[in-house]
DOKEVEX-858585 format. One record per residue (C-alpha): z, x, y. Coordinates in pm, 1 decimal, always signed. Example, Ala and Ser with C-alpha at 12.3 -4.5 7.8 and 13.67 -1.06 7.14 Angstrom:
2
+780.0_+1230.0_-450.0
+714.0_+1367.0_-106.0
This chain:
72
-6294.3_-11289.4_+24559.9
-6611.3_-11264.9_+24716.6
-6620.1_-10889.9_+24714.0
-6431.3_-10807.9_+24384.1
-6562.8_-11113.1_+24152.3
-6840.1_-11190.4_+24367.7
-6726.1_-11580.6_+24361.0
-6670.6_-11797.6_+24700.2
-6387.5_-12000.7_+24575.5
-6343.0_-12177.0_+24925.4
-6649.7_-12231.2_+25074.1
-6609.8_-12248.9_+25442.5
-6254.3_-12161.3_+25462.4
-6347.2_-11867.8_+25650.6
-6537.4_-12104.2_+25895.9
-6245.2_-12328.4_+25946.0
-5917.0_-12048.0_+25961.7
-6119.4_-11711.9_+25914.0
-6012.5_-11420.0_+26195.1
-6166.0_-11466.7_+26527.6
-6197.8_-11847.3_+26500.0
-6020.4_-12095.5_+26719.4
-5682.0_-12222.8_+26628.8
-5712.3_-12503.9_+26427.2
-5473.7_-12797.0_+26246.2
-5590.5_-12796.6_+25892.1
-5444.1_-13066.8_+25630.5
-5159.2_-12907.4_+25454.1
-5259.2_-13091.1_+25146.0
-5614.5_-12948.9_+25185.1
-5462.9_-12627.5_+25242.3
-5208.2_-12591.8_+24946.1
-5493.7_-12731.4_+24746.8
-5717.1_-12424.3_+24872.6
-5447.6_-12191.6_+24809.6
-5368.6_-12278.8_+24434.0
-5739.7_-12208.5_+24381.4
-5754.2_-11911.6_+24522.2
-5459.5_-11745.0_+24346.4
-5552.0_-11890.3_+24074.5
-5855.4_-11700.8_+24061.5
-5701.6_-11364.5_+24181.5
-5426.8_-11407.4_+23889.4
-5749.9_-11416.2_+23603.9
-5902.3_-11123.5_+23808.9
-5588.0_-10947.1_+23791.8
-5551.7_-11005.6_+23426.5
-5887.8_-10828.2_+23355.3
-5818.7_-10487.3_+23513.4
-5766.8_-10171.1_+23328.4
-5654.8_-9838.8_+23426.5
-6063.2_-9705.3_+23421.6
-6121.2_-9999.6_+23596.2
-5899.6_-9938.3_+23901.6
-6039.2_-9577.9_+23910.2
-6420.0_-9725.9_+23999.8
-6537.7_-9814.9_+24329.7
-6606.9_-10166.1_+24434.0
-6962.8_-10232.6_+24639.0
-6924.2_-10372.4_+24997.3
-7279.0_-10399.4_+25266.1
-7308.6_-10028.0_+25325.5
-7235.4_-9889.2_+24926.9
-6934.1_-9804.1_+24786.6
-6619.2_-9862.4_+24941.4
-6368.9_-9538.5_+25020.2
-6102.0_-9636.2_+24878.3
-6085.8_-9745.1_+24437.5
-6038.5_-10104.2_+24332.1
-5655.8_-10001.9_+24253.9
-5573.5_-9863.3_+24614.0
-5789.0_-10178.7_+24775.4
């Protein structure tokens, strides 16, 4: 979400359960809530994609990514 939409749908999620973080047991209700928010935002974004957009490249921290939107 952050890269494609420039939105942080679930602030703090990476700190809580992200790669390289210590094991944790967050609340199931909290995680279901976050999952619903993230998947709803992803669906909204995916619904906007056209063949033209899918041929473009997202911009990462070092410039355009190697793979286009359609293959990412």
